[in-house]
C-alpha positions in Angstrom: 0.0 -0.1 0.0 1.3 3.4 -0.9 2.0 6.1 1.8 -0.6 8.9 1.9 0.8 12.0 0.4 1.5 14.7 3.3 -0.7 17.8 3.1 1.2 20.9 2.2 0.9 24.6 2.7 0.1 24.9 -0.9 -3.0 22.6 -0.6 -4.2 24.5 2.5 -3.9 27.8 0.6 -5.8 26.3 -2.4 -8.6 25.0 -0.3 -9.0 28.4 1.5 -8.6 30.5 -1.7 -5.6 32.5 -0.4 -1.9 32.8 -1.3 0.7 30.3 0.4 2.3 33.6 2.0 -1.0 34.5 3.7 -1.2 31.1 5.2 2.3 31.1 6.2 2.1 34.6 8.0 -1.0 33.6 9.6 0.7 30.5 11.2 3.7 32.2 12.3 1.7 35.3 13.9 2.9 37.9 11.9 -0.4 38.7 10.0 -3.9 39.7 11.2 -6.8 38.6 8.9 -10.6 39.4 8.6 -12.7 36.8 10.8 -14.0 35.2 7.6 -10.7 34.6 5.9 -9.0 33.4 9.0 -12.0 30.8 9.6 -11.6 29.6 6.0 -7.9 28.9 6.4 -8.6 27.2 9.8 -11.2 25.0 8.3 -8.9 24.1 5.5 -6.2 23.2 8.0 -8.7 21.1 9.8 -10.3 19.3 7.0 -6.9 18.5 5.4 -5.4 17.5 8.6 -2.4 19.8 7.9 0.4 19.5 10.4 2.7 22.4 10.4 6.6 21.6 10.3 7.8 23.3 13.3 11.6 23.3 11.9 10.4 25.3 8.9 8.4 27.6 10.9 11.4 28.4 13.1 13.6 29.2 10.3 11.0 31.3 8.5 11.4 33.4 11.8 15.2 33.3 11.3 15.5 31.0 14.3 16.5 27.4 14.8 15.7 27.3 18.7 18.9 25.2 18.7 22.1 26.0 20.4 25.5 24.8 19.3 27.9 23.4 22.0 31.4 22.9 20.7 33.8 20.9 23.1 37.1 19.4 22.7 36.4 15.7 23.9 33.3 14.4 25.0 35.0 11.4 26.7 36.8 13.6 29.1 34.7 13.5 32.3 35.2 17.4 32.6 33.7 18.0 29.2 31.0 15.3 29.6 29.9 17.0 32.9 29.8 20.3 31.1 27.8 18.9 28.2 25.2 17.3 30.6 24.6 20.6 32.4 24.1 22.5 29.2 21.7 20.0 28.0 19.7 20.1 31.3 19.4 23.8 31.1 18.3 23.8 27.4 15.7 21.2 28.1 14.2 23.5 30.9 14.1 26.2 28.4 12.5 24.3 25.7 15.7 24.4 23.3 17.6 21.9 21.6 21.4 21.4 21.7 23.6 20.3 18.7 26.9 18.9 20.1 30.1 19.1 18.3 33.4 17.4 19.4 36.5 18.9 17.8 39.1 16.6 18.9 40.8 19.9 19.9 41.7 20.5 16.2 41.6 24.2 15.0 40.2 23.2 11.5 37.1 21.4 13.1 36.6 24.3 15.3 36.4 26.8 12.6 33.9 24.7 10.5 31.7 24.8 13.8 31.8 28.3 14.3 30.7 28.8 10.8 27.6 27.4 11.6 26.2 30.6 12.9 26.8 32.1 9.6 24.7 29.6 7.8 22.1 29.9 10.5 22.2 26.1 11.6 22.2 27.4 15.2 21.1 30.4 17.1 24.4 30.7 19.0 27.4 28.8 20.0 28.9 27.9 23.5 32.5 27.4 22.4 35.2 25.5 24.3 38.7 25.2 23.2 41.7 23.5 24.9 44.6 24.8 23.1 46.3 28.3 22.3 44.8 30.3 19.3 46.9 31.6 16.6 44.4 34.6 15.9 42.2 32.5 13.4 39.7 31.5 15.9 39.4 34.9 17.5 38.9 36.7 14.2 36.1 34.3 13.3 34.4 34.7 16.6 34.3 38.5 16.3 33.0 38.2 12.6 30.2 35.9 13.5 29.1 37.1 16.9 26.7 35.1 19.1 29.4 33.2 20.8 30.1 32.7 24.6 33.8 31.6 25.1 33.7 29.3 28.2 36.6 27.5 30.3 39.5 28.5 28.1 40.4 31.7 26.6 40.5 33.0 22.9 42.3 36.2 23.8 41.6 38.0 20.5 37.8 37.3 20.7 35.3 40.1 21.5 32.9 37.8 23.2 31.4 37.2 26.6 33.9 34.8 28.5 33.0 32.5 31.4 35.8 30.7 33.3 36.3 29.4 36.8 38.6 31.5 39.1 41.7 29.8 38.0 44.1 32.1 40.2 42.0 31.5 43.2 42.3 28.0 42.5 46.0 27.9 42.4 46.1 30.1 45.5 44.2 27.8 47.6 46.3 25.0 46.5 49.4 27.1 47.4 48.2 28.1 50.8 47.2 24.6 51.6 50.7 23.2 50.5 52.5 25.8 52.4 50.3 25.5 55.5 51.4 21.8 55.5 55.0 22.7 55.3 55.9 22.4 51.7 58.1 25.3 50.0 59.4 23.2 47.0 56.5 22.9 44.5 56.3 21.1 41.1 53.5 22.6 38.9 52.4 20.3 36.3 50.1 22.3 33.9 48.6 23.0 30.5 50.5 24.9 27.7 52.2 28.2 28.7 50.1 30.4 26.6 46.9 29.1 28.0 45.2 31.4 30.5 44.3 28.4 32.9 47.9 27.2 33.2 49.1 30.9 33.8 46.6 31.8 36.3 47.0 28.6 38.3 50.6 28.8 38.6 50.5 32.7 39.8 47.9 31.7 42.2 50.0 28.7 43.4 53.0 30.8 43.7 51.3 33.7 45.6 49.7 31.1 48.1 53.2 29.5 48.8 55.1 32.8 48.9 52.8 34.3 51.5 54.0 31.8 54.1 57.7 31.1 52.8 58.8 34.1 50.9 62.0 33.9 49.0 62.6 30.4 50.5 59.9 29.0 48.1 61.0 27.3 44.9 59.1 26.3 41.9 59.2 23.9 39.0 57.1 24.1 36.1 56.4 21.2 33.7 54.3 22.5 30.7 52.2 20.2 28.5 48.5 18.9 27.6 45.8 18.4 30.0 46.0 14.6 29.5 46.7 11.3 31.3 49.7 10.9 28.9 51.3 14.0 29.9 50.8 13.3 33.7 52.6 10.0 33.0 55.4 11.9 31.3 55.7 14.5 34.0 55.9 11.6 36.7 58.7 9.9 34.9 60.6 13.2 34.3 60.2 14.1 38.2 61.5 10.6 39.4 64.4 11.0 36.7 65.4 14.2 38.1 65.4 12.8 41.7 62.2 13.9 42.9 63.3 17.7 43.2 60.0 18.7 45.1 58.2 17.8 48.2 54.7 18.4 46.5 53.0 18.5 43.2 50.1 20.5 42.0 48.7 18.8 39.1 46.5 21.0 37.2 43.8 18.9 35.9 42.0 15.4 36.7 43.6 13.8 33.7 47.1 15.0 34.6 46.8 13.7 38.2 45.7 10.4 37.0 48.8 10.1 34.9 51.0 11.1 37.6 49.6 8.7 40.3 49.8 5.8 38.0 53.4 6.1 37.4 54.3 7.3 40.8 52.5 4.2 42.2 54.0 1.9 39.8 57.5 3.2 40.7 57.0 2.7 44.5 56.6 6.3 45.3 54.3 6.6 48.2 51.6 9.4 48.4 51.7 11.4 50.6 54.5 10.0 52.6 57.2 10.5 49.7 55.6 13.2 47.9 52.1 15.1 48.3 49.8 15.5 45.5 46.9 18.0 44.9 44.8 18.1 41.9 42.3 20.6 40.1 38.8 20.0 38.7 37.7 17.4 40.8 35.1 16.0 38.4 36.3 12.4 38.3 36.0 10.1 41.2 39.0 11.2 43.2 37.7 10.2 46.5 38.1 6.6 45.5 41.9 6.8 45.0 44.3 5.4 47.4 44.8 7.8 49.3 41.8 9.9 48.3 43.1 13.1 46.4 42.9 16.6 47.6 41.7 18.9 44.9 40.5 22.3 43.7 36.8 21.7 42.6 35.5 23.5 39.7 31.8 24.2 39.7 31.5 22.4 36.3 27.8 22.1 36.2 27.2 25.7 37.2 29.6 26.7 34.4 27.5 24.8 31.9 24.1 26.2 33.4 25.6 29.9 33.4 26.9 29.5 29.7 23.7 29.0 28.3 21.8 31.6 30.5 24.8 34.1 29.4 24.3 33.2 25.6 20.5 33.6 25.9 20.5 36.7 27.9 23.1 38.8 26.0 21.4 41.6 23.8 23.5 40.8 20.7 21.6 43.8 18.8 22.9 46.4 21.2 26.0 44.8 22.7 29.2 46.6 22.2 31.9 44.1 21.5 34.2 43.6 24.4 36.1 40.7 26.4 34.3 41.0 29.5 35.0 38.0 31.9 32.7 36.4 34.4 34.7 34.1 37.0 33.0 31.4 38.9 34.1 30.5 42.5 36.2 27.4 43.2 36.9 25.6 46.3 39.4 23.2 47.9 38.2 19.7 48.9 40.8 18.5 51.5 41.2 14.6 51.3 44.3 12.5 52.2 47.2 13.2 49.6 48.9 16.1 51.3 51.0 15.6 54.4 54.1 17.4 55.8 57.2 16.8 53.9 59.5 13.9 54.7 62.3 14.8 56.9 65.8 14.3 54.9 
């Protein structure tokens, strides 16, 4: 049996004796009609069982009611939690979310930013995890309707939402200093990324408040990955463990570090103290449970969508205004006073 033909807008217009444009404008609320004409159209819609296409109606109003969310990696627990929070907030507001995973590749990021220009989405929440060479910033400034989240795109004149990275570093440094540590290894992201810069500056300030010029710091720079955490631990052991404490500036780095340290027989916190950043993964299940700076990841996701929707893009003066969300330290059992020589 052949499928019944779907009734079109043209069928309704023909039955009501009006133009397709008249029917379309009545349905999208942009046209007032005499009662008799309106009744003819409504009767035709009912008699023909016409079902309006909501997607087409949204596009006719220049909207998709869909928000784009661009993240580097959905397998990473931090980004997975962020995605879930944006989805929940969008659902509460009756919006759809299109998710795009870039694999942290600039070329894919550029393709997804261009979705706004083609009206596929009403705006983008954009997350990158690498330094920008200027291309991303220029494209964001051209397209507009982008909120930059978690990591900076320095040249982008867009609303920006980050956690208070420097405060997080400060809390870590303060805790380590109070426990007796003045020789600290910072294992962070690439040097040009604000998360790495601010976390290190905060760490340094927190430790120097207690130890002043006696404080010394090592800084290993790499990616926010388990693999880099492993590399950093091997380097640390190879250099004779020149610090009494390590600040691992992401959950992924901390996991890699602990894996290698444990495999080499280095005891935490008896031989070296470790403190992490993010606290998205199950760090409380580690042996020992890991002290960490906790980012409000779910609040970041919810606020990012609110910021995108609340910004008046027609009247907004382009700027790089930042909004910072607070962090907190979660003290567990991975930090202890330095071992005596």
